[in-house]
N, C-alpha and C positions, 0 to 999 in steps of 0.2 A: 444303618448308616446311609444317609442320603448322599448320592454322588451326582456329578454333573450328568444331565440327561443328553448332552451333546454326544452323538454317536462317533465322535472322533476326538483326537487330542493332538494339539500342536506342541511339539517339543520345542518350546521357545528358548530364546537366549536366557531368559530369567529362569526357566526350568533347569537348564543345564548348569547354571550357576548354583541354583538351589541343590541340585544333585551333588555337585562337588562339595558344597558346604556340609551336607549330610554325611558324605563319605569321609570327609576329614574329621568330623566329630566322632564318627563311629570308630575309625581306625586309631585315633589318638585318645579316645575315651574322654573327650572334653565337651564343654558346653558352647553352643552356638545359638545365634538368634537371627531370625528372618522377620522383617516387618514390611508392611505395605498396605496400600489403601484397600478397603473392602472391594471384593470382586475382581482383584487382579490375578487370582488363580492360586493363592497360597494353599488352600485346602486341597484342590485338585492335584497340585504338585505333590503334596504330602501323601495323599492316597495312592497316587501312581508310584511314587518312589517305594513306598512300603508294600505295594501290591495288596492293599488292605481288602479289596473286594474278594480276592482269593482266600485271604486269611479268614474273613468272616464266613465265607462259604464253608470252610472246613470247621469253623467253630460251631456251625449249625448242623453238622453231620450227626446223624443218630445211628447209622448202621455200621459204623466203624470203618467204612471204606473212604480213604482220603480223596479229596478232589485235586486232581493234577498234582500228585505227590512229587513229581520230578521238578516242578516249579517251586513248590512249597519248601522243599529242603534248602533252597537258596535264600529264603526269606529270613531276616534277622532283625526286623524293625517293628516296634509297637507304635500304633497310632492311637493317641488318647486325646479326647476333648472333654475337659472338665465342665461340670455344671456351673451355672452362673454364681451360685452361692456355696461352692464346694469348700469344705473345711479341710485342714491338714490331715485329720484322722480319716476322713472319707477318701481323700485323694490317695493316701497311702494304701487303704484297703482296696480301692478299685484298681489301682495299678498292680497291686500284689496278686489279685485274682486274675487280672488280664494276663499278667506275665506267666502265671502257672498254667492257665488254659492254653496260651500260645505254645509254651514248652511241651505240653502234652500232645497237641496236634502235630507239632514239628517232629517229636520223637516217633510218633505213629507213622508219619510220612517216611522218615528215615528207615524205620523197620520194614516198611512196605517196599521201599526201593532197594535197600541194602541191609538185609537181615544180619549179616556178619558183623556190622559195626553198631548194632543196636545197643549193646551194653556200654560201648564207649560214649554213645550219644547221651545216655542217661547221666553221665558224669560231666558232660560238656555244656556250658551255658549256651542257651539257644537265642537269647536276646542280646544284641550288641548296640542297639540304638533305640531311643525313645523320642518320638516326635509329639510334642504337646501343642495342640492347636488352641486358638483363642486364649493364649497364655496371658493376655492383658487382663483377663478376669481374675487372675490369682493375686491374693494378698501376699504380703511379705512372708508370713509364717508358712503359707503353702509353698512358696518358692524355696524356702529353706528346707522344707520337707522333701521337695524334689531334689535339691542339691544333695541331701543326705542319702536318698535312695540311689542317685547317680553314682556316688562315691562307693557305697556299700555293694552295689551290683556290678561295679566296674563296667559301665556302659557309657556311650555317648548320649548327649541330650541336645535336642534342637527345640527352641521355643519359637512359636509362630504367633504374631500379633499385629495389631493395627499401629499406624504411625503414632508416635508419642510414647509407646511402650519402652523404647530404648532410652528415652530421657528420664522416665520415671524409675526405671531399673538402675540407671546410673547413680541415683541417689541412695540406693541400698548398697553401700560400699562393700559389705561383707560378701554379698552375692555377686555384685558386678565384677569384683576382682577375679572371679572364677570364669567369667565369660570370655572365651578366647576369640570367637569370630562373631562379627556383626555385619549383616548384609541386608540391603534393601531389595525387596521383590518388586521389580519394575513391570509396567504394563507391556503389552506386545509392541515390539518395534515394527517398523514399516514392512519389512519382508515377512515377518510372522503374521502380521495383520492381513497382508495380501493373501497368504496361504489360507488363513481362516475364512476370509470373505469368499474366495474362489471355491473352497470346499463347501461352504453353505450354499452357494449358487448351484453347485453340482448336485447336492442333496435335494434342492428344490426343482431340479431339472429345468433350469433356465440358463440363458447365456451368462458368461462372466460379466459383472458390472463394468461399465466404462470407467475411465480414469476420473471423470467428473463425479460419478456416483460414489466411487471408492473414496474420493477425497471428502465427500460429505459424511460418509460413514466414519472415516478416520477422524475427522474434526470433531464429530459429535461424541464418539465412543472413547476417544483418547486411548485406544488400545486396551480398554477394560473388557475382559471376556464376559463378565456378567451383563454389562450393558449391551454388548454385542448379542448375547443370547436373547435378551428381552427384545431387542430391535428386530432380529431375524424371525422371532416367533410371531411378531406383529406383521412383518413383511409377508410371511407365509399365509397368514389369514387374509391379508389384503389381496394377495394374488389369487387366492381361492375364490373370494366373493366377487372379484373383478376379472375372472378368467375370460370373459367375453371381449374385454377391451385391452387387457394388459397381460403380456406373456413374458415379461422380463422385469428386472429391478431397475426402474427408471428413477430420474431425479424426483419426480412427483411421488413415486412409491416410497422412496427413502425419506422424503420430507414429511409425508403424511404419517408414516410410522413413527417418526421422531416426535411429531406433535401429540401422538396418542399415548406417549409414555409420560409418566408422572413428572420426570425431570425435564421434559421438553415442552411443557405446557405454554411456555412463554414464547415459543418460536412462531413467527408470523409467516404464512405462506407467501411466496413470490406472486406479484401481480400477474394475472392471466394464467396462472398455473391450473392445469386440469385437475378438477376435484374428483377424488375417488370415494367410492362408498366406504364408510368406516364401520368397523365392527361395533355393534352396540354392546 
């Protein structure tokens, strides 16, 4: 499973709303939907809420010793990303296998932590919520398979997808009638964006950007974490190859990085702007 390579995570306003959505669906055993533009952080939020990095570490264990069992016993969420052409039969099989593996490592962690309640854990459902990422890939028959599993397993279900998914699902009346919560995953708001930019500056060991530079970054990225990640990766390379003349994120650095990105090719540098060496 690929995760964000950023060594920090901003618990943004959108993440907190997403967390509340997942908790409501889990506690009420209902279906919810979160949609948003690519790169706004839906997948990272799902992986963080489900603690999927920890779950995958335990799924990979071969010596029988659980990884951080004290944290694993509190996990109750499956993260699942279907293939582009997944069929209802394959979806059912993959989720069934994943659920069984998850229950096995969870019971093992419980027996490691509290041997006295091991027999009780065997009879207790360990999965309470399923998060399905890239749900816009699913056809109606696969969605119906999901709904059937959700009802038979008595779990909550959260679908994650791109904008437009909510409109297409609204036309599938039998399924849409069972969706209780609908929520848009928004980009970073100003305060969260400021925290992100300042943290990146700290990691680069440079001063915090000025308000002018911050505004350039904000206007260009529109709070999209993926765009921000691309931008700061280029900024890091620019600072490295120009370390003899630049030791902070200036307007010129930000604008040059912006031009070097695919979506910023149309940006024209300001007249008289100092030219920086670009990465080939």
